[in-house]
C-alpha positions as CSV (number, residue, x, y, z in Angstrom):
1,X,0.1,0.0,-0.3
2,X,1.6,3.5,-1.2
3,X,0.6,5.3,2.1
4,X,2.5,6.2,5.1
5,X,0.6,6.8,8.8
6,X,2.1,9.8,10.9
7,X,1.3,9.6,14.4
8,X,2.1,12.7,16.7
9,X,2.3,11.5,20.2
10,X,2.3,13.6,23.4
11,X,2.2,11.9,26.6
12,X,0.5,8.9,24.8
13,X,2.7,5.9,25.9
14,X,-0.4,4.3,27.0
15,X,-2.2,4.4,23.7
16,X,0.2,5.0,20.9
17,X,0.7,1.0,20.5
18,X,-2.9,0.5,19.3
19,X,-2.7,3.2,16.9
20,X,0.6,1.6,15.4
21,X,-0.7,-1.9,15.4
22,X,-4.0,-0.8,13.8
23,X,-2.3,0.9,11.0
24,X,0.2,-2.1,10.3
25,X,-3.2,-4.6,10.5
26,X,-4.7,-2.4,7.8
27,X,-1.8,-3.2,5.6
28,X,0.6,-0.2,6.0
29,X,4.4,-1.4,5.9
30,X,6.0,-0.8,9.5
31,X,8.7,1.4,8.0
32,X,5.9,3.9,6.7
33,X,4.6,4.1,10.2
34,X,6.2,7.2,11.5
35,X,5.6,8.1,15.1
36,X,6.8,11.6,16.1
37,X,7.1,11.8,19.9
38,X,6.5,15.7,20.5
39,X,8.8,16.0,23.6
40,X,10.0,13.4,26.0
41,X,7.5,12.9,28.8
42,X,6.8,9.0,29.0
43,X,7.8,5.7,27.7
44,X,6.7,6.4,24.2
45,X,10.1,5.7,22.7
46,X,10.3,2.1,24.5
47,X,6.7,1.2,23.1
48,X,7.6,2.1,19.5
49,X,11.1,0.2,19.9
50,X,9.0,-2.7,20.7
51,X,7.1,-2.4,17.3
52,X,9.7,-3.7,14.8
53,X,10.3,-1.4,11.7
54,X,8.2,1.6,12.9
55,X,10.1,4.7,12.5
56,X,10.4,7.0,15.8
57,X,11.3,10.8,15.5
58,X,11.7,12.5,19.0
59,X,11.4,16.0,19.3
60,X,13.3,17.2,22.5
61,X,10.6,19.9,23.4
62,X,6.9,20.1,22.9
63,X,6.2,22.2,19.8
64,X,2.4,21.0,19.3
65,X,0.9,18.4,17.1
66,X,0.7,20.4,13.9
67,X,4.4,21.1,14.0
68,X,5.0,17.2,14.8
69,X,3.0,16.4,11.9
70,X,4.8,18.4,9.4
71,X,7.9,16.9,10.8
72,X,6.5,13.4,10.1
73,X,5.2,14.7,6.6
74,X,8.7,15.8,5.8
75,X,9.8,12.2,6.3
76,X,7.4,10.2,4.3
77,X,8.5,8.7,0.9
78,X,4.9,7.2,0.0
79,X,2.4,8.8,-2.5
80,X,-0.3,9.1,0.0
81,X,-0.4,9.9,3.9
82,X,-2.9,9.9,7.0
83,X,-2.4,11.4,10.1
84,X,-3.6,9.4,12.8
85,X,-3.5,10.7,16.3
86,X,-1.9,8.3,18.9
87,X,-5.2,8.0,20.8
88,X,-7.3,7.1,17.7
89,X,-7.2,4.0,15.5
90,X,-8.3,2.4,12.4
91,X,-9.9,-0.8,11.3
92,X,-12.1,-3.0,9.0
93,X,-10.4,-2.0,5.8
94,X,-10.6,1.8,6.0
95,X,-7.0,2.6,4.6
96,X,-7.3,0.1,1.6
97,X,-10.6,1.8,1.0
98,X,-9.3,5.4,1.0
99,X,-6.3,4.4,-1.2
100,X,-8.7,3.2,-3.7
101,X,-10.8,6.3,-3.5
102,X,-7.5,8.5,-4.0
103,X,-6.6,6.5,-6.7
104,X,-9.7,5.8,-8.9
105,X,-10.8,9.1,-8.3
106,X,-7.6,10.9,-9.0
107,X,-8.2,13.1,-6.0
108,X,-6.4,15.2,-3.6
109,X,-7.9,13.8,-0.3
110,X,-10.4,11.0,0.6
111,X,-13.0,10.9,3.7
112,X,-14.1,7.6,4.7
113,X,-16.5,6.4,7.8
114,X,-15.7,7.2,11.5
115,X,-17.4,6.8,14.8
116,X,-16.9,7.9,18.6
117,X,-15.7,5.4,21.1
118,X,-14.1,6.0,24.6
119,X,-13.3,5.1,28.1
120,X,-16.6,3.8,29.6
121,X,-18.7,5.0,26.5
122,X,-20.7,3.0,24.2
123,X,-19.6,3.1,20.5
124,X,-21.2,5.8,18.7
125,X,-23.1,5.6,15.5
126,X,-21.0,5.2,12.2
127,X,-20.9,8.4,10.3
128,X,-20.3,7.6,6.5
129,X,-19.3,10.8,4.1
130,X,-21.6,11.8,1.4
131,X,-20.4,13.0,-2.0
132,X,-20.3,16.5,-1.7
133,X,-19.3,19.4,-3.7
134,X,-16.5,21.7,-2.1
135,X,-19.1,24.4,-1.0
136,X,-21.3,21.8,0.6
137,X,-18.3,20.5,2.6
138,X,-17.6,24.1,3.6
139,X,-20.9,24.5,5.1
140,X,-21.2,21.0,6.4
141,X,-18.0,21.6,8.4
142,X,-19.3,25.1,9.7
143,X,-22.1,23.2,11.2
144,X,-19.9,20.9,12.9
145,X,-20.6,18.0,10.6
146,X,-16.7,17.2,10.4
147,X,-14.7,14.2,9.8
148,X,-11.5,13.7,12.1
149,X,-8.1,13.0,10.9
150,X,-8.4,9.4,11.7
151,X,-10.6,8.9,8.5
152,X,-8.8,11.1,6.3
153,X,-6.1,10.2,3.7
154,X,-4.0,13.1,1.6
155,X,-2.0,12.9,-1.6
156,X,1.2,14.0,-0.2
157,X,1.8,16.5,-2.9
158,X,-1.3,17.9,-2.5
159,X,-1.1,18.4,1.2
160,X,2.3,19.7,0.6
161,X,1.1,22.2,-2.2
162,X,-1.3,24.3,0.2
163,X,1.3,24.5,2.9
164,X,0.4,21.4,5.4
165,X,-0.4,21.8,8.9
166,X,-0.6,25.5,10.6
167,X,1.7,25.1,13.4
168,X,0.5,28.3,15.0
169,X,-2.9,26.7,16.3
170,X,-3.6,24.8,19.5
171,X,-7.1,24.2,18.4
172,X,-9.4,23.0,15.5
173,X,-6.2,22.3,13.5
174,X,-7.9,19.8,11.3
175,X,-10.9,21.9,10.8
176,X,-8.5,24.7,9.6
177,X,-6.6,22.4,7.1
178,X,-9.7,20.9,5.9
179,X,-11.3,24.3,5.0
180,X,-8.5,25.3,3.5
181,X,-8.3,22.5,1.2
182,X,-12.1,23.1,0.4
183,X,-11.6,26.8,-0.4
184,X,-8.6,26.0,-2.8
185,X,-10.5,23.7,-4.7
186,X,-8.9,20.5,-3.7
187,X,-10.8,17.4,-5.3
188,X,-12.1,15.3,-2.5
189,X,-13.4,11.6,-3.0
190,X,-15.1,9.3,-0.4
191,X,-15.0,5.9,0.6
192,X,-17.4,3.8,2.6
193,X,-15.0,1.0,3.5
194,X,-13.9,0.4,7.3
195,X,-13.6,3.1,9.9
196,X,-11.5,5.4,11.8
197,X,-12.3,5.7,15.7
198,X,-12.1,8.9,17.2
199,X,-11.2,8.0,20.8
200,X,-12.5,10.0,23.7
201,X,-11.0,10.0,27.3
202,X,-10.4,12.2,30.1
203,X,-6.8,13.7,29.7
204,X,-5.8,17.2,30.4
205,X,-3.3,17.0,27.7
206,X,-6.0,16.3,24.9
207,X,-6.3,19.1,22.1
208,X,-9.9,19.0,22.7
209,X,-9.2,20.6,26.1
210,X,-7.5,23.9,24.5
211,X,-8.5,27.3,25.9
212,X,-11.1,29.5,24.4
213,X,-8.6,32.1,23.3
214,X,-6.9,29.2,21.1
215,X,-10.4,28.4,19.6
216,X,-11.1,32.1,18.8
217,X,-7.7,32.4,17.5
218,X,-8.3,29.4,15.1
219,X,-11.7,30.6,14.3
220,X,-10.4,34.0,13.3
221,X,-7.9,32.4,10.8
222,X,-10.7,29.9,9.5
223,X,-13.0,32.8,9.0
224,X,-10.6,35.2,7.1
225,X,-10.5,32.3,4.6
226,X,-14.2,32.0,4.3
227,X,-14.7,35.5,3.7
228,X,-12.1,35.6,1.0
229,X,-13.7,32.5,-0.7
230,X,-17.1,34.1,-0.4
231,X,-15.8,37.2,-1.8
232,X,-14.3,35.6,-5.0
233,X,-17.8,34.2,-5.7
234,X,-20.3,36.1,-8.0
235,X,-23.5,37.1,-6.6
236,X,-25.6,34.6,-8.3
237,X,-23.1,32.0,-7.0
238,X,-23.5,32.7,-3.6
239,X,-27.2,32.4,-2.5
240,X,-28.7,33.9,0.6
241,X,-28.9,30.4,2.1
242,X,-24.9,30.3,1.9
243,X,-24.8,33.5,3.5
244,X,-26.9,32.6,6.2
245,X,-24.9,29.6,6.9
246,X,-21.8,31.8,7.3
247,X,-23.7,34.2,9.8
248,X,-24.8,31.1,11.8
249,X,-21.0,30.0,11.9
250,X,-20.4,33.4,13.4
251,X,-23.2,33.4,15.7
252,X,-22.0,30.1,17.1
253,X,-18.6,31.5,17.7
254,X,-20.2,34.6,19.5
255,X,-21.7,32.1,21.7
256,X,-18.6,30.2,22.6
257,X,-17.1,33.7,23.3
258,X,-19.9,35.0,25.9
259,X,-19.9,31.6,27.3
260,X,-16.1,32.3,28.5
261,X,-16.5,35.9,29.4
262,X,-15.1,37.1,26.2
263,X,-17.8,40.0,25.7
264,X,-15.8,42.2,23.1
265,X,-15.3,38.9,21.0
266,X,-18.9,37.9,21.3
267,X,-19.9,41.3,20.2
268,X,-17.8,41.4,17.2
269,X,-18.7,38.0,16.0
270,X,-22.4,38.9,16.7
271,X,-22.0,41.7,14.3
272,X,-20.4,39.7,11.6
273,X,-23.6,37.2,11.9
274,X,-25.8,40.2,11.2
275,X,-23.4,41.3,8.3
276,X,-24.1,37.9,6.8
277,X,-27.8,38.6,7.4
278,X,-28.2,36.1,10.4
279,X,-30.6,38.0,12.7
280,X,-31.2,35.3,15.4
281,X,-29.9,35.3,18.9
282,X,-29.2,31.8,18.8
283,X,-27.8,29.5,16.2
284,X,-30.7,27.0,16.5
285,X,-34.4,27.1,17.6
286,X,-33.3,25.7,21.1
287,X,-30.7,28.6,21.8
288,X,-32.8,31.2,20.2
289,X,-35.7,30.4,22.4
290,X,-33.5,30.2,25.2
291,X,-31.6,33.8,24.5
292,X,-35.1,35.3,24.2
293,X,-35.7,34.9,27.8
294,X,-32.5,34.9,29.4
295,X,-30.3,36.8,26.8
296,X,-27.3,35.5,24.7
297,X,-24.6,36.2,27.5
298,X,-26.7,34.3,30.4
299,X,-27.9,31.7,27.6
300,X,-24.4,30.7,26.5
301,X,-23.0,30.1,30.0
302,X,-26.0,28.0,30.9
303,X,-25.6,25.9,27.9
304,X,-21.6,25.8,28.3
305,X,-22.1,24.4,31.7
306,X,-24.7,21.7,30.3
307,X,-22.0,20.9,27.6
308,X,-19.7,20.1,30.6
309,X,-22.0,17.9,32.5
310,X,-22.1,14.2,32.4
311,X,-25.8,14.4,30.9
312,X,-24.5,16.0,27.9
313,X,-21.9,13.5,27.0
314,X,-24.2,10.6,27.8
315,X,-26.6,12.1,25.0
316,X,-23.9,13.0,22.5
317,X,-22.1,9.5,22.5
318,X,-25.5,7.8,21.9
319,X,-25.6,9.4,18.6
């Protein structure tokens, strides 16, 4: 299989073996599995040494997952690459399916099925990608209908051509990369074979736990790309529904900002939402109703507390 798997590993000694072995079980040659240890904090090196043929690159200091992925990308010699987080894994023919899609459709990236799983959680429903235009992919992503790195494979030349991973980001790194690929017109193919498993676990070191300011920084970078893309489209090629979708994305971001007492940022994002014709106080019917009675600031804090509760995650991971 003409595919490498790059695995950034930060304090992941307990889980990285599963990621490595899952890639090899899918048919990837051990020498094409590249683990990039992002700072020396645990026994990752010893674990990888027990996996014959697998390559280990050790960064003496922690530089962040995007930087580690780019280091791995510099060290692959195959035509295709997947970036698999150390706590995730692949199974049931996902990787051969992605390679087939890339080759048969001559695409720049291929997206396959995935599901949630995790500690003390039932496996989530399987999410299988549809065949969408790049514009449809963009608006799907802005509505948080995303596909994580554990189910995406890239043509190596294509991801290098668009600048690879943005090492400035600590949050939503994969979302920024995917949006950049879509707005730059990269060709997307899909596969329905196998699945990537997006593993959820309680760790203070997970990227998911990044701070609100990191999220807002990433969203600023993403939205600048979306604005440039939107501005390049003719009026008849950018219908009101698309403008409304961008406005809704701004409203969601405003709610995140207000929930963490970033009032100025929240006001700025709400102004952007209105500029795109999105007049609702909330980004869906429930949040709009809540904001009608409590206002956006208080409603956003209430919703954030609910999202952090165990009830929210029990509901989420049943889907």
